[in-house]
Structure formats: structure tokens, C-alpha cells
N, C-alpha and C positions, 0 to 999 in steps of 0.2 A: 879567776875563780876559783884555782885551786887555794891561793893565799887569803881568801877571804876570812877574816876571824870568826871566830863561833858566835860572837854575840851580834854580827850581822847576817847571821844565816836563819833560814826560817827553821824553827824548832817543831818538829814532828815526832810524834812518841805512838808507838804501836801498845796498844792495851788489850786486856782481858782476862780470861780464864786461861789456866793450865791446859795445852794440848787442843787449843782450840787453832793453832796454825800459824801464832804470832812469828815465829821463828822462820817459819816456811815462806811465810808473806812478806818477811825482811830481806831474806835470800833472795826472793824473786824480785823485788823492787831494785834492789843494790845489784843485782845479776852476779854475785859473788855467794859463796858459800861460807858466811861470816858467822852466823849463829849455828850451834849443834842442834840438829832436828832429831828428835826421838818420841818415841809411843810413852817413854816413862815420865809421867807428871813430874814438873820441876826441873828439866832439864836447862833451863836458861835461870842462872842464879842471880848475877848482877845484870844491871842495864848493858846493853850491848851499843855503843855509840858508833855512827858512820857518818863524817863530813863527805859531801858529794855534790855532783850537779844533778839535781832532778830536772830535767827537761820537761816542760818549757817553764819551770817553776824558778829554775834558778839554783843559787847555793842553800844547800839545806843540811840541817843537822838531823839525822834520822836516829831514833833509838828503838831498840828491840826491848822488852822489859819482862820480867818475872810475872808469872801469874799471879792476879790481884786475889786469886781465891786460896793461896798459898795457906798451909795450916803448920801446926807445931811450932815450936821456939825458934828453930832456923827458917821456917817458913813464913814466920812473922817478921824476921828481920829483912827476908828477899822482899815482900810485899812493902816493907817500910822504904825500902830503897826504890821502888818501881814507884811509889805515891809522892817521894821526893822530886822524880822526873816529872811528874804532872806539873808543879808548881812553874815549871820553865816553858811549858808547852805553850805553843801558840796555835796549833792544830793537832787534835788526836783521831788516830785511826782504832776503832773498838771493834776487835775479831771475835766473832762467835760463829758457832755453827746453827742453823735453823734448829736442830733437836734440842739444843742444850740453852736456846734463849730463854731468859726467865727473867724473875725479879733483880737478880746479881746485876745483869746488863743494866737495866733500867735504874740502879741504883747508881751507876756508873754514869750513865747518861745525866741524871740530875746532879751528880757532882759537877760534872762538866761545865752543865748548863750555868749553875752557880758561880762557877768561876771566869764564865763567859768565854770558854774554849770551845771554838768551833769543831764538831766532830764528823767523821765520815764513817758510816756502819758498815763493815765488810762480812758478809755470810759467807764463810771459808766451807771447802767440801761439799760446793753445791753440786758435784757430779753424784752425791749421795744423798741427798736431800736438800731442795729449797725451801727457802722462806713462804710463809703463806700470803695470800693478797692481801688477807687480813691485817698481818702484822706489816707488811710493807705501806699500807696504806696508813696504820698508826703512825708510822715513823714519818712519812710524808706529811701529816698533819703537823707534825713537829718540825717542818721543815728541815729534817734530816736526811742527809744524801747516803743511798744505800748503793752497794755493790755485791756482785756474788762472785766468787772467786774459787779456782782450783789451783791453789798457790803452789803444790808441788809439781803442776805443769806449767806454770806462770800463765794462767788462764785468768783473763778480767784485769790484769796490771794495766793496760791501757785505760780500760773504763774507771779505773781507782785515780788515775791521772787526771781524767776529765772531772772526776767528781771533786779533787782536790781542787782545781782549778775554781771550780765554783764556790767553795768552801773557805778557801783561805782568806783571811783578811786583806782589804782591797789596797791596804798601805804596801803589803810585801809584793803585789803586782804592779807598782807603778816605778817606773825607771824614773830618777832624780833629775838627769840632765841630759840635753840633747848633744851637746858637744863638750860639757864642762871637764870630761873624763877622756877626750879624744884630741884635744888640743891643748897646751899650755896656758897657763893663764896669762893674761896679757897678750894673747895673739891676735893676729890680724886674720880674718876668715874672707876670702871672696865670693859673694852669694851671687849666683847666676839666675836671674827672674825673668826670662823670655816674654814680652809683650806680644801674645797674639791672639788668637780666637778665644781661647780657653782663658785667658787672663781675665778677671773681673774688672770691669771699669772702675776706674779711680781707686783701687785698693790693690793689696798684694793677698795671696791665698794664704789660709790658715797655717801650713807648714812652715811657709816663709817668714810669718809674722812671730811665730813659737819660736823658731831658729834665733831671730834677732834679739828677740825678748832673753833668750839663755844664755847668748854672749854675754850680753850686758849684765845678767846676773852673775857671772862668773867672771867679769872684768876685763871682758876680750873685746874687740870691736870690729866691724866688718865694712867691707867697701860692697855696694850693692851694683851690679851691673846687669845689662842684658845680653844674652849670647851674641848681639851684634857689636857692643863695645867691650866686651871682655878683653879683647887684646890691647886697647889703648889704655884700658885699666890698669892690667897687669904693667904694661911699659911705663906707667906713672909712679911706680913703686920703687921706693929705693932698694927695699929689701923683698923677697919674695914671701908670699902670705904661708900661714902653717898649713893651709887647705882651701881648695875650692871645691864649693858645694853647688851643683846645678839642676835644674828641673831636668827628671830625667828624659824628657822627650827632646832636649838639646843636648845630650849625652855624646854623639858623634863629632857636633861642631865643636864643644868644648873640649873633648879630649884631644881634637887637631889643633887647638889655639891655647891650650895649657902645656907649659913646657913639662918634658918628662920627669923633672925632679921635682914638681910641685905635687903633693897629693891631691887626689881626687876623689870625690862620691857624688851622690845625689841625696836631694831630700826624702825621697821616697826610700833609700836605704837606711838613712839616719832613722826615718819611723819605722822600717822593719824591725830595725834593734831596739827602740824604745817602747812600742807598742806590741810587739810578737816575740819571735825567737829567731834571730838572724841566721842561726847555724842550721836551724830547720830550713827556712827560706833558700839558703844556699843550696843545700843539698836538692830541694825542689827545682832549682834552676837548672843545675846540671840534668836533670829528667829531661829536658829537652831534647837533650841527644837522643832519647829513646823514642822520641814521636815519629809516627810513620804516617802514610797516607790512610786516612780513616781514622785517626786517632782523634779524639774528642776532648775540647779543653774548654773549661767554664771560666769566664771573665767574670771576678765578683767584685761589686761595688759595695761599699759601706753605706753610703748615702744615697738618695734619689735625687737624678736631676735629667734635666733633658740633654741627650747626647747633640752635639752641634757637629756642622761639617768637619769631616778630619779627626773625630773624636779620638782620645788615645785608647779607650778601651774597645771601642766598637771598629775602630779602622787602623789605626797606628800600629798596635801590638799584632794584630791579627797578620797585618801585612809584613812586619818584620819577621814574624814566627814563620811566615810559608816561604820568604825568602830564604831565611837561613836553613830550613830542615828539607825545601825543596820537594815538600810533601802537600797533599791535598788535605787539609785539616778542617775539622768541624768544629765550630765556635758557638757556644751559648752565652749569652751575656744575663747577668742576674743582679738585680739590686735590692737591698734590704736583706731581709732574713730568708730568702728563697733558698731551699736545698741544704741548711747548715741546721736544721731544726732535727733529721734524722741521717745517720752516716749511709744509711743503702740509698739514699737519693745521690749520694756522691760517687757511688761506685760506678757507676757508668760513665765518669771521666778517666782520662788519662793524666790530667795535669789541671790544678786549680791557680788561678793567676789572680791575686787579690791587691786591690788597691792600696793606698799608703794607709787607709782607716784613720784619717787625721779626727773623724768626727767620733771615733770609737775610744774605748778606755781599753787598757791592755788586757783585762778578764774578758772582755767580747772577742779580742783578737785570738788570744790563747784558747779559747773555746772553740773557736773555729779550727784551729789547728788541729786540735786534740779530734773533732770530727772526722777531719781529714785522716789523720793517723788511725781511728777506728775504722775508716773505710779503705783504708791502704791506698790512698791514692796522695803523691807529693802535691805540697804546695809552695809557691814561691809569691813574690809580689812584683808589682810592675816595674819599680826601679831594678831589679836583680835580673829580671827576664829582659829587659831592655839594654843592659849592659851585656848580658850573655849573648844576645843574638847581633849585637853590634860589635863585637870582639873586644869590649872594655871591662870585661868582669873583674879579671886577677887585678888591674889596678883600681876599681871601683871598693875593691876589698882591703887593700893595703892600709888603709888609715885605722883599721880595727886589728890588731895584733893578734888577740884571741881566737877570732873568726879566722883570720889568715891562716894561722897554724892549723885551726881543725880542718880549713880547707885543703891544704898541702898534704895532710894525713890521708883525707879522701882521694885525692888524686892520684898519689903514692901507691894506695892500697887498691886502687882500681887498675893501675898500671900492671900490678905485682901478680893481680888476678887473669891478666891477658895472656 
């Protein structure tokens, strides 16, 4: 992600009057003191760019800009530079205070609307004065997201991330490939698809079908086997495959039957990567070690279906977690949108374990991740939790170098703190 070209990054600009708190917000988002903050109007003279990874949106280019209300000959030049930045924006953050909001901000909103640039309005300095309910209602009528912040204290930044997820163009939230950037073009991948009670009669499940199509789109090919025919399938190959992908429920058996020199992961982990934020899910899985007797876990399904005997969400994952932790855990199963409309509903839980979300788009999954962030609750997914409790976690992450590197940093950091 560090080497992502600027043209492939989501371009986000922070706009507004002088002294509205744009630079403070810029520093709060980047977690660095990149822009000079001062009570003197016009401190920011030239646009300040920062290429960064803004989780869970991915690689972005964030711009701090000079106040659009600057005056005088020099001020007009500053304003002109800021307005040129607008031309390249895909998303705008309009910063104002409740006290200063007026026709000037409405003119900016109208200009952004004409350019078809989606915008989030941030009311900064909310500790001094909050926007009126009437103003918030008028903006809501225009389908404009609003957030209240105290940027100098970094308050409201997670809410801003959540608002951005709901605002950014859909194309920037879509991962283009499942395996095309994981294995070299022309590779052979072995797909393990157990035929059990949960397998639909006469067909494959959606993640398996989509993975096969993705491999074909990238001029690769696959060998589809069951967990019972995996060993024979691998033995029939002249060269080892680039990767083995399994249904998570068969992780332990497939790990046992796949030689250590062959990379291994699961469909669920692949979809955690393309539908959500794999790094966040990895951190969530590591929270399993903090569970103790009395801990509450939410098992969340994206779709509604009738659980069958030995269902993965209602039976298998609870069994594996209880065995791994040796603790008396309390599980709640939810389907559809339960618990994710209000972060306060999530605060009762110590961990959320989400399904692969094959029926969701990425925006929906990122929204759920942000709701968990706001509630301060770690979130992971089925495949990662199964890998963790079965001792296959590190092996399952190795096909993804960028995430593997982040995981090793987390492990090293946690060891240093002990």
C-alpha cells in the first residue's frame, strides 16, 4: 500500500474558512503534526498533501488547504491553489463551526454538488458550541453526512471515518480481485470444497463460485477437490500448486494433508480481505486470547438462514472457542442488521465474529467494522477465528505479505510490552 501511486489513491480534501480547525483535523486524522496550527488566520498557505493508509478505506491522498475565505492579493493566490485542489477531489470534508456556519458554507456545498463531489460536513469545536437540530435536519434533507469533532483532542475522528465510508464513491470500496494479486498469473490453485450437511445440493456456495471465476479472469486455473480427495489430488500434480484454499470448517484436516511448503488459506479469509479490512480482522482474532469465563461473543451472520445440525455459527465456532479458551463463554447469534444500527448495542460484547459476508458489498462490511470501532469492540470473521483456535493462524496469513508483516509487528510489540 505504501507504493500505491497517487492516481490510484482516494483523493480527500479538507476545505473551509480560515481558523475553522482544518489543520487540527488534518493532524488528528493523520496522527501527525504535519500542518501548523495557529490562532492567526491564514496560517496554512499552500495545500499540504499526505499519502497514507486510512483504514478501513485503504490508500488515500489527504489534503489540508488554505481557507477559502482568504482576502487580499496574497490571500487570493492561496484560495486559487485550494480551489485547484478541488478539481482532483473524489471526496470533500467541509469544516466549519456551529457559530460560523452561513451562506459561505452553503456556497461551497453548492459548488461541490455541481461537481458531483460527495461531502461530509464536520462541525469542529463542538465542545464550545454544537450545531442546532434545525441545521442538522436541513443537511440531512440534502443527504449530507455530518460529524461533530473536537479536533485538538482527536474527538470524533472515528465517527468521521464511519461517515466517510457511507459517503465515498462505491468504486473505491470495491476490491478488484480475489486472488489475481495473490498468486502469479497462470498459477494453479487447489480449492477444497467439503460436501457436508451445509453444502447446497447440486451446486457450490457463492464464495467458491466467485473464486473460480476470478481465477479464470486472471488466466489462472484450479483443481477443485473435497477434503477427502485432497491428498490424492495433490499427489496427482507434477508441480505443487501456488496455493490451497479451503472451506474454513475443514481447516484442521486440510492443514494436516497439505505439505508445509504449500501456501494455505481459506475462502473466508480471502473474503475478509476483499469485503472488509483484513488487518482489523486479524487484530480482532488475536483478542480471542483475552476472553475469559463470562465473556460475551456476538456471532453475526450477514444473511438469514435456518441453522442446521452442527451449524458453523451456532455450534462449531462456539465449540472451538470454548475448547481453545477453556472458559465458560456466552454466545449471542444475530442475523441481518441486528446490533449494527447503534454502537451502544455492541458495547455489551467482548468480541464480534462475523461471517464471510458473501451477500454483502464492501461498504456494508466496512460500516459494521466502524460500528465496532466506535463501540470499542474487536471484530474478526469466521475463517480467522477458526484458524486461530485450531493453531493455523500464522500459516493462513502467509499468502498475504502486507498483512503478514503487520501481524508480525503486532506480535513483536505485544512481546515487548510484556
